[in-house]
All heavy atoms as a GROMACS GRO file, in nm:
protein
  458
    1MET      N    1   7.124  26.157  21.709
    1MET     CA    2   7.040  26.037  21.701
    1MET      C    3   6.991  26.000  21.840
    1MET      O    4   7.056  26.016  21.940
    1MET     CB    5   7.118  25.923  21.646
    1MET     CG    6   7.155  25.932  21.499
    1MET     SD    7   7.152  25.768  21.424
    1MET     CE    8   7.011  25.786  21.323
    2CYS      N    9   6.870  25.945  21.841
    2CYS     CA   10   6.811  25.910  21.974
    2CYS      C   11   6.854  25.772  22.019
    2CYS      O   12   6.829  25.733  22.131
    2CYS     CB   13   6.657  25.918  21.960
    2CYS     SG   14   6.588  25.795  21.848
    3GLY      N   15   6.916  25.694  21.933
    3GLY     CA   16   6.963  25.558  21.975
    3GLY      C   17   6.862  25.446  21.966
    3GLY      O   18   6.889  25.336  22.004
    4GLU      N   19   6.742  25.476  21.922
    4GLU     CA   20   6.641  25.373  21.907
    4GLU      C   21   6.628  25.322  21.761
    4GLU      O   22   6.649  25.400  21.670
    4GLU     CB   23   6.503  25.429  21.948
    4GLU     CG   24   6.495  25.462  22.096
    4GLU     CD   25   6.360  25.502  22.140
    4GLU    OE1   26   6.261  25.461  22.073
    4GLU    OE2   27   6.348  25.573  22.241
    5LEU      N   28   6.597  25.196  21.748
    5LEU     CA   29   6.581  25.141  21.614
    5LEU      C   30   6.434  25.131  21.580
    5LEU      O   31   6.346  25.112  21.664
    5LEU     CB   32   6.635  24.996  21.613
    5LEU     CG   33   6.787  24.982  21.633
    5LEU    CD1   34   6.826  24.833  21.647
    5LEU    CD2   35   6.856  25.042  21.519
    6ARG      N   36   6.405  25.150  21.450
    6ARG     CA   37   6.270  25.133  21.403
    6ARG      C   38   6.241  24.984  21.385
    6ARG      O   39   6.333  24.904  21.378
    6ARG     CB   40   6.248  25.204  21.267
    6ARG     CG   41   6.267  25.351  21.271
    6ARG     CD   42   6.233  25.416  21.133
    6ARG     NE   43   6.275  25.332  21.022
    6ARG     CZ   44   6.390  25.353  20.950
    6ARG    NH1   45   6.467  25.455  20.979
    6ARG    NH2   46   6.420  25.279  20.847
    7ARG      N   47   6.112  24.948  21.388
    7ARG     CA   48   6.074  24.807  21.376
    7ARG      C   49   6.121  24.745  21.246
    7ARG      O   50   6.142  24.626  21.238
    7ARG     CB   51   5.927  24.796  21.397
    7ARG     CG   52   5.888  24.832  21.534
    7ARG     CD   53   5.735  24.857  21.542
    7ARG     NE   54   5.704  24.914  21.676
    7ARG     CZ   55   5.641  24.858  21.768
    7ARG    NH1   56   5.596  24.737  21.747
    7ARG    NH2   57   5.623  24.916  21.885
    8ASP      N   58   6.134  24.824  21.141
    8ASP     CA   59   6.180  24.772  21.015
    8ASP      C   60   6.331  24.763  21.002
    8ASP      O   61   6.387  24.725  20.902
    8ASP     CB   62   6.123  24.853  20.898
    8ASP     CG   63   6.176  24.995  20.895
    8ASP    OD1   64   6.218  25.049  21.001
    8ASP    OD2   65   6.171  25.060  20.786
    9GLN      N   66   6.400  24.796  21.111
    9GLN     CA   67   6.544  24.787  21.120
    9GLN      C   68   6.592  24.666  21.206
    9GLN      O   69   6.710  24.640  21.218
    9GLN     CB   70   6.606  24.910  21.177
    9GLN     CG   71   6.589  25.033  21.085
    9GLN     CD   72   6.641  25.158  21.153
    9GLN    OE1   73   6.613  25.188  21.268
    9GLN    NE2   74   6.727  25.228  21.079
   10ILE      N   75   6.496  24.592  21.267
   10ILE     CA   76   6.533  24.482  21.359
   10ILE      C   77   6.506  24.353  21.285
   10ILE      O   78   6.400  24.323  21.239
   10ILE     CB   79   6.448  24.488  21.488
   10ILE    CG1   80   6.474  24.621  21.556
   10ILE    CG2   81   6.483  24.372  21.572
   10ILE    CD1   82   6.392  24.647  21.676
   11TRP      N   83   6.612  24.274  21.271
   11TRP     CA   84   6.610  24.147  21.203
   11TRP      C   85   6.636  24.034  21.304
   11TRP      O   86   6.710  24.050  21.398
   11TRP     CB   87   6.717  24.138  21.099
   11TRP     CG   88   6.691  24.229  20.980
   11TRP    CD1   89   6.725  24.363  20.972
   11TRP    CD2   90   6.631  24.191  20.858
   11TRP    NE1   91   6.685  24.411  20.848
   11TRP    CE2   92   6.625  24.310  20.776
   11TRP    CE3   93   6.576  24.074  20.804
   11TRP    CZ2   94   6.572  24.310  20.650
   11TRP    CZ3   95   6.524  24.078  20.680
   11TRP    CH2   96   6.522  24.194  20.601
   12PHE      N   97   6.573  23.918  21.278
   12PHE     CA   98   6.597  23.800  21.362
   12PHE      C   99   6.654  23.688  21.272
   12PHE      O  100   6.616  23.683  21.153
   12PHE     CB  101   6.468  23.748  21.421
   12PHE     CG  102   6.400  23.840  21.518
   12PHE    CD1  103   6.291  23.916  21.480
   12PHE    CD2  104   6.452  23.860  21.643
   12PHE    CE1  105   6.229  24.001  21.567
   12PHE    CE2  106   6.397  23.949  21.731
   12PHE     CZ  107   6.283  24.022  21.689
   13VAL      N  108   6.736  23.607  21.327
   13VAL     CA  109   6.794  23.494  21.256
   13VAL      C  110   6.770  23.367  21.334
   13VAL      O  111   6.796  23.368  21.458
   13VAL     CB  112   6.945  23.510  21.229
   13VAL    CG1  113   7.001  23.385  21.159
   13VAL    CG2  114   6.973  23.635  21.150
   14GLU      N  115   6.720  23.265  21.274
   14GLU     CA  116   6.697  23.139  21.346
   14GLU      C  117   6.761  23.029  21.261
   14GLU      O  118   6.736  23.014  21.140
   14GLU     CB  119   6.546  23.114  21.362
   14GLU     CG  120   6.519  22.999  21.450
   14GLU     CD  121   6.377  23.005  21.502
   14GLU    OE1  122   6.286  23.060  21.434
   14GLU    OE2  123   6.350  22.947  21.606
   15LYS      N  124   6.846  22.948  21.325
   15LYS     CA  125   6.918  22.840  21.254
   15LYS      C  126   6.847  22.709  21.276
   15LYS      O  127   6.812  22.672  21.386
   15LYS     CB  128   7.060  22.832  21.305
   15LYS     CG  129   7.144  22.733  21.235
   15LYS     CD  130   7.286  22.739  21.278
   15LYS     CE  131   7.372  22.646  21.199
   15LYS     NZ  132   7.512  22.653  21.228
   16ASP      N  133   6.827  22.636  21.166
   16ASP     CA  134   6.771  22.497  21.171
   16ASP      C  135   6.888  22.403  21.210
   16ASP      O  136   6.988  22.393  21.142
   16ASP     CB  137   6.717  22.461  21.039
   16ASP     CG  138   6.652  22.324  21.036
   16ASP    OD1  139   6.715  22.226  21.078
   16ASP    OD2  140   6.534  22.314  20.991
   17GLN      N  141   6.873  22.340  21.325
   17GLN     CA  142   6.980  22.252  21.375
   17GLN      C  143   7.007  22.131  21.283
   17GLN      O  144   7.118  22.080  21.276
   17GLN     CB  145   6.951  22.204  21.516
   17GLN     CG  146   6.946  22.319  21.619
   17GLN     CD  147   7.077  22.388  21.631
   17GLN    OE1  148   7.182  22.325  21.632
   17GLN    NE2  149   7.072  22.518  21.642
   18GLN      N  150   6.903  22.079  21.217
   18GLN     CA  151   6.924  21.958  21.132
   18GLN      C  152   6.987  21.994  21.002
   18GLN      O  153   7.084  21.925  20.965
   18GLN     CB  154   6.786  21.891  21.108
   18GLN     CG  155   6.729  21.830  21.233
   18GLN     CD  156   6.601  21.761  21.206
   18GLN    OE1  157   6.521  21.805  21.127
   18GLN    NE2  158   6.581  21.644  21.272
   19SER      N  159   6.941  22.098  20.931
   19SER     CA  160   6.996  22.124  20.802
   19SER      C  161   7.114  22.224  20.804
   19SER      O  162   7.190  22.237  20.711
   19SER     CB  163   6.889  22.181  20.708
   19SER     OG  164   6.851  22.310  20.750
   20GLY      N  165   7.122  22.304  20.913
   20GLY     CA  166   7.228  22.402  20.928
   20GLY      C  167   7.192  22.535  20.856
   20GLY      O  168   7.270  22.627  20.860
   21SER      N  169   7.078  22.539  20.787
   21SER     CA  170   7.037  22.661  20.718
   21SER      C  171   6.978  22.761  20.818
   21SER      O  172   6.937  22.728  20.931
   21SER     CB  173   6.932  22.632  20.612
   21SER     OG  174   6.810  22.586  20.674
   22SER      N  175   6.981  22.889  20.780
   22SER     CA  176   6.929  22.994  20.868
   22SER      C  177   6.815  23.065  20.800
   22SER      O  178   6.819  23.085  20.677
   22SER     CB  179   7.042  23.095  20.896
   22SER     OG  180   7.143  23.034  20.970
   23ASP      N  181   6.715  23.107  20.878
   23ASP     CA  182   6.606  23.189  20.827
   23ASP      C  183   6.623  23.326  20.887
   23ASP      O  184   6.655  23.345  21.006
   23ASP     CB  185   6.468  23.135  20.872
   23ASP     CG  186   6.434  23.006  20.804
   23ASP    OD1  187   6.469  22.992  20.685
   23ASP    OD2  188   6.374  22.918  20.869
   24ILE      N  189   6.601  23.430  20.809
   24ILE     CA  190   6.610  23.569  20.853
   24ILE      C  191   6.480  23.637  20.825
   24ILE      O  192   6.421  23.615  20.719
   24ILE     CB  193   6.732  23.641  20.786
   24ILE    CG1  194   6.746  23.780  20.841
   24ILE    CG2  195   6.719  23.640  20.637
   24ILE    CD1  196   6.878  23.848  20.801
   25TYR      N  197   6.429  23.715  20.924
   25TYR     CA  198   6.301  23.782  20.908
   25TYR      C  199   6.300  23.909  20.992
   25TYR      O  200   6.370  23.923  21.089
   25TYR     CB  201   6.188  23.688  20.941
   25TYR     CG  202   6.204  23.611  21.071
   25TYR    CD1  203   6.157  23.659  21.189
   25TYR    CD2  204   6.268  23.490  21.072
   25TYR    CE1  205   6.172  23.591  21.308
   25TYR    CE2  206   6.283  23.416  21.187
   25TYR     CZ  207   6.237  23.470  21.307
   25TYR     OH  208   6.254  23.398  21.423
   26LEU      N  209   6.212  24.002  20.949
   26LEU     CA  210   6.201  24.128  21.014
   26LEU      C  211   6.102  24.125  21.130
   26LEU      O  212   6.004  24.055  21.126
   26LEU     CB  213   6.147  24.235  20.916
   26LEU     CG  214   6.245  24.299  20.823
   26LEU    CD1  215   6.175  24.370  20.713
   26LEU    CD2  216   6.337  24.393  20.900
   27LEU      N  217   6.127  24.208  21.232
   27LEU     CA  218   6.031  24.225  21.343
   27LEU      C  219   5.898  24.278  21.288
   27LEU      O  220   5.792  24.232  21.330
   27LEU     CB  221   6.086  24.324  21.444
   27LEU     CG  222   5.988  24.366  21.554
   27LEU    CD1  223   5.949  24.254  21.640
   27LEU    CD2  224   6.052  24.477  21.638
   28SER      N  225   5.898  24.361  21.188
   28SER     CA  226   5.775  24.418  21.136
   28SER      C  227   5.685  24.312  21.073
   28SER      O  228   5.562  24.337  21.056
   28SER     CB  229   5.805  24.529  21.036
   28SER     OG  230   5.884  24.482  20.929
   29SER      N  231   5.736  24.197  21.042
   29SER     CA  232   5.651  24.090  20.988
   29SER      C  233   5.560  24.031  21.090
   29SER      O  234   5.464  23.961  21.058
   29SER     CB  235   5.737  23.980  20.923
   29SER     OG  236   5.812  23.911  21.023
   30PHE      N  237   5.584  24.062  21.220
   30PHE     CA  238   5.494  24.015  21.329
   30PHE      C  239   5.388  24.116  21.364
   30PHE      O  240   5.301  24.086  21.441
   30PHE     CB  241   5.579  23.983  21.455
   30PHE     CG  242   5.663  23.865  21.438
   30PHE    CD1  243   5.797  23.872  21.394
   30PHE    CD2  244   5.616  23.741  21.470
   30PHE    CE1  245   5.872  23.757  21.380
   30PHE    CE2  246   5.693  23.624  21.454
   30PHE     CZ  247   5.822  23.636  21.408
   31SER      N  248   5.395  24.236  21.316
   31SER     CA  249   5.300  24.344  21.347
   31SER      C  250   5.281  24.361  21.495
   31SER      O  251   5.169  24.358  21.547
   31SER     CB  252   5.166  24.316  21.277
   31SER     OG  253   5.182  24.305  21.140
   32PRO      N  254   5.386  24.388  21.574
   32PRO     CA  255   5.370  24.410  21.717
   32PRO      C  256   5.296  24.539  21.742
   32PRO      O  257   5.302  24.636  21.663
   32PRO     CB  258   5.513  24.420  21.766
   32PRO     CG  259   5.599  24.459  21.649
   32PRO     CD  260   5.528  24.402  21.531
   33ARG      N  261   5.222  24.542  21.852
   33ARG     CA  262   5.148  24.660  21.890
   33ARG      C  263   5.247  24.768  21.928
   33ARG      O  264   5.357  24.744  21.975
   33ARG     CB  265   5.055  24.633  22.009
   33ARG     CG  266   4.947  24.530  21.983
   33ARG     CD  267   4.855  24.513  22.106
   33ARG     NE  268   4.927  24.509  22.231
   33ARG     CZ  269   4.970  24.401  22.295
   33ARG    NH1  270   4.950  24.282  22.237
   33ARG    NH2  271   5.033  24.408  22.409
   34LYS      N  272   5.203  24.894  21.915
   34LYS     CA  273   5.291  25.004  21.950
   34LYS      C  274   5.323  25.009  22.097
   34LYS      O  275   5.432  25.054  22.135
   34LYS     CB  276   5.227  25.136  21.903
   34LYS     CG  277   5.207  25.145  21.758
   34LYS     CD  278   5.245  25.281  21.706
   34LYS     CE  279   5.222  25.287  21.557
   34LYS     NZ  280   5.339  25.282  21.482
   35ASP      N  281   5.232  24.964  22.183
   35ASP     CA  282   5.257  24.969  22.326
   35ASP      C  283   5.319  24.836  22.378
   35ASP      O  284   5.344  24.822  22.499
   35ASP     CB  285   5.125  24.997  22.402
   35ASP     CG  286   5.027  24.887  22.383
   35ASP    OD1  287   5.031  24.809  22.290
   35ASP    OD2  288   4.931  24.877  22.467
   36GLU      N  289   5.348  24.742  22.290
   36GLU     CA  290   5.402  24.613  22.330
   36GLU      C  291   5.551  24.630  22.368
   36GLU      O  292   5.627  24.701  22.306
   36GLU     CB  293   5.394  24.515  22.211
   36GLU     CG  294   5.446  24.378  22.242
   36GLU     CD  295   5.426  24.285  22.121
   36GLU    OE1  296   5.334  24.309  22.045
   36GLU    OE2  297   5.497  24.190  22.111
   37SER      N  298   5.590  24.562  22.478
   37SER     CA  299   5.732  24.564  22.516
   37SER      C  300   5.805  24.465  22.423
   37SER      O  301   5.797  24.343  22.440
   37SER     CB  302   5.747  24.520  22.661
   37SER     OG  303   5.887  24.496  22.688
   38LEU      N  304   5.876  24.518  22.331
   38LEU     CA  305   5.948  24.434  22.231
   38LEU      C  306   6.054  24.348  22.297
   38LEU      O  307   6.076  24.234  22.256
   38LEU     CB  308   6.012  24.520  22.121
   38LEU     CG  309   5.914  24.606  22.041
   38LEU    CD1  310   5.989  24.692  21.945
   38LEU    CD2  311   5.809  24.523  21.974
   39ILE      N  312   6.125  24.403  22.392
   39ILE     CA  313   6.228  24.326  22.460
   39ILE      C  314   6.170  24.207  22.537
   39ILE      O  315   6.217  24.098  22.531
   39ILE     CB  316   6.312  24.417  22.556
   39ILE    CG1  317   6.386  24.523  22.473
   39ILE    CG2  318   6.403  24.336  22.646
   39ILE    CD1  319   6.454  24.626  22.555
   40ASN      N  320   6.062  24.233  22.616
   40ASN     CA  321   5.999  24.124  22.688
   40ASN      C  322   5.943  24.018  22.596
   40ASN      O  323   5.960  23.894  22.618
   40ASN     CB  324   5.891  24.175  22.778
   40ASN     CG  325   5.943  24.243  22.901
   40ASN    OD1  326   6.061  24.225  22.938
   40ASN    ND2  327   5.865  24.323  22.962
   41SER      N  328   5.876  24.060  22.487
   41SER     CA  329   5.827  23.964  22.391
   41SER      C  330   5.939  23.878  22.331
   41SER      O  331   5.923  23.756  22.311
   41SER     CB  332   5.751  24.035  22.281
   41SER     OG  333   5.637  24.097  22.334
   42TYR      N  334   6.047  23.939  22.297
   42TYR     CA  335   6.164  23.872  22.242
   42TYR      C  336   6.214  23.769  22.342
   42TYR      O  337   6.241  23.653  22.307
   42TYR     CB  338   6.272  23.966  22.200
   42TYR     CG  339   6.401  23.905  22.161
   42TYR    CD1  340   6.411  23.820  22.052
   42TYR    CD2  341   6.512  23.921  22.240
   42TYR    CE1  342   6.530  23.759  22.014
   42TYR    CE2  343   6.633  23.862  22.205
   42TYR     CZ  344   6.641  23.782  22.094
   42TYR     OH  345   6.762  23.723  22.060
   43LEU      N  346   6.238  23.811  22.467
   43LEU     CA  347   6.292  23.724  22.566
   43LEU      C  348   6.202  23.606  22.597
   43LEU      O  349   6.249  23.501  22.633
   43LEU     CB  350   6.321  23.803  22.698
   43LEU     CG  351   6.434  23.904  22.688
   43LEU    CD1  352   6.445  23.987  22.813
   43LEU    CD2  353   6.568  23.835  22.653
   44TYR      N  354   6.071  23.623  22.581
   44TYR     CA  355   5.975  23.511  22.603
   44TYR      C  356   5.951  23.431  22.482
   44TYR      O  357   5.873  23.340  22.479
   44TYR     CB  358   5.844  23.565  22.658
   44TYR     CG  359   5.853  23.605  22.805
   44TYR    CD1  360   5.848  23.741  22.839
   44TYR    CD2  361   5.867  23.511  22.899
   44TYR    CE1  362   5.863  23.775  22.972
   44TYR    CE2  363   5.876  23.547  23.036
   44TYR     CZ  364   5.875  23.679  23.069
   44TYR     OH  365   5.883  23.717  23.200
   45GLY      N  366   6.025  23.460  22.370
   45GLY     CA  367   6.023  23.374  22.252
   45GLY      C  368   5.908  23.402  22.155
   45GLY      O  369   5.881  23.321  22.066
   46ALA      N  370   5.846  23.516  22.170
   46ALA     CA  371   5.731  23.549  22.081
   46ALA      C  372   5.770  23.561  21.932
   46ALA      O  373   5.686  23.542  21.846
   46ALA     CB  374   5.666  23.676  22.126
   47TYR      N  375   5.894  23.592  21.905
   47TYR     CA  376   5.938  23.609  21.768
   47TYR      C  377   6.016  23.497  21.711
   47TYR      O  378   6.063  23.500  21.596
   47TYR     CB  379   6.021  23.742  21.757
   47TYR     CG  380   5.948  23.859  21.814
   47TYR    CD1  381   6.004  23.938  21.912
   47TYR    CD2  382   5.817  23.892  21.775
   47TYR    CE1  383   5.938  24.040  21.970
   47TYR    CE2  384   5.749  23.996  21.827
   47TYR     CZ  385   5.810  24.073  21.927
   47TYR     OH  386   5.742  24.176  21.982
   48GLY      N  387   6.030  23.392  21.788
   48GLY     CA  388   6.094  23.264  21.735
   48GLY      C  389   6.240  23.254  21.745
   48GLY      O  390   6.293  23.146  21.756
   49ALA      N  391   6.313  23.364  21.735
   49ALA     CA  392   6.455  23.357  21.740
   49ALA      C  393   6.503  23.323  21.887
   49ALA      O  394   6.434  23.353  21.981
   49ALA     CB  395   6.520  23.491  21.697
   50VAL      N  396   6.614  23.260  21.899
   50VAL     CA  397   6.665  23.222  22.031
   50VAL      C  398   6.704  23.350  22.107
   50VAL      O  399   6.782  23.434  22.060
   50VAL     CB  400   6.788  23.128  22.020
   50VAL    CG1  401   6.846  23.098  22.157
   50VAL    CG2  402   6.750  23.004  21.947
   51SER      N  403   6.650  23.363  22.224
   51SER     CA  404   6.676  23.489  22.301
   51SER      C  405   6.793  23.484  22.393
   51SER      O  406   6.818  23.572  22.471
   51SER     CB  407   6.549  23.527  22.379
   51SER     OG  408   6.512  23.420  22.467
   52TYR      N  409   6.868  23.375  22.392
   52TYR     CA  410   6.985  23.366  22.478
   52TYR      C  411   7.091  23.277  22.409
   52TYR      O  412   7.059  23.200  22.319
   52TYR     CB  413   6.953  23.306  22.613
   52TYR     CG  414   6.905  23.164  22.612
   52TYR    CD1  415   6.996  23.056  22.628
   52TYR    CD2  416   6.773  23.132  22.587
   52TYR    CE1  417   6.953  22.926  22.617
   52TYR    CE2  418   6.729  23.002  22.575
   52TYR     CZ  419   6.821  22.900  22.594
   52TYR     OH  420   6.779  22.769  22.585
   53VAL      N  421   7.212  23.295  22.448
   53VAL     CA  422   7.322  23.217  22.396
   53VAL      C  423   7.384  23.141  22.512
   53VAL      O  424   7.419  23.198  22.612
   53VAL     CB  425   7.433  23.302  22.326
   53VAL    CG1  426   7.547  23.222  22.280
   53VAL    CG2  427   7.371  23.388  22.216
   54GLU      N  428   7.395  23.007  22.493
   54GLU     CA  429   7.454  22.927  22.602
   54GLU      C  430   7.607  22.938  22.591
   54GLU      O  431   7.663  22.946  22.486
   54GLU     CB  432   7.413  22.780  22.582
   54GLU     CG  433   7.268  22.752  22.604
   54GLU     CD  434   7.231  22.609  22.586
   54GLU    OE1  435   7.321  22.522  22.620
   54GLU    OE2  436   7.121  22.583  22.543
   55LYS      N  437   7.664  22.938  22.711
   55LYS     CA  438   7.810  22.940  22.716
   55LYS      C  439   7.864  22.803  22.689
   55LYS      O  440   7.824  22.702  22.748
   55LYS     CB  441   7.857  22.983  22.861
   55LYS     CG  442   8.002  22.996  22.872
   55LYS     CD  443   8.040  23.047  23.011
   55LYS     CE  444   8.192  23.064  23.022
   55LYS     NZ  445   8.232  23.113  23.151
   56VAL      N  446   7.957  22.798  22.594
   56VAL     CA  447   8.016  22.667  22.553
   56VAL      C  448   8.156  22.662  22.614
   56VAL      O  449   8.235  22.750  22.601
   56VAL     CB  450   8.023  22.660  22.399
   56VAL    CG1  451   8.094  22.528  22.358
   56VAL    CG2  452   7.886  22.667  22.339
   57SER      N  453   8.183  22.554  22.687
   57SER     CA  454   8.316  22.539  22.750
   57SER      C  455   8.423  22.495  22.652
   57SER      O  456   8.402  22.424  22.560
   57SER     CB  457   8.312  22.436  22.862
   57SER     OG  458   8.204  22.462  22.943
   0.00000   0.00000   0.00000
């Protein structure tokens, strides 16, 4: 295996802070360009899911 995931294998989860419910959706629902940097787009919030986790003390 090459270690890479296909776009239809990448899922995002976003939790609604008020209701506590979560939405789940595929990367392929965004139709990213083939030459687009998926990691950079994710980190800049283009896909909606939180791209970082805060450390809780």
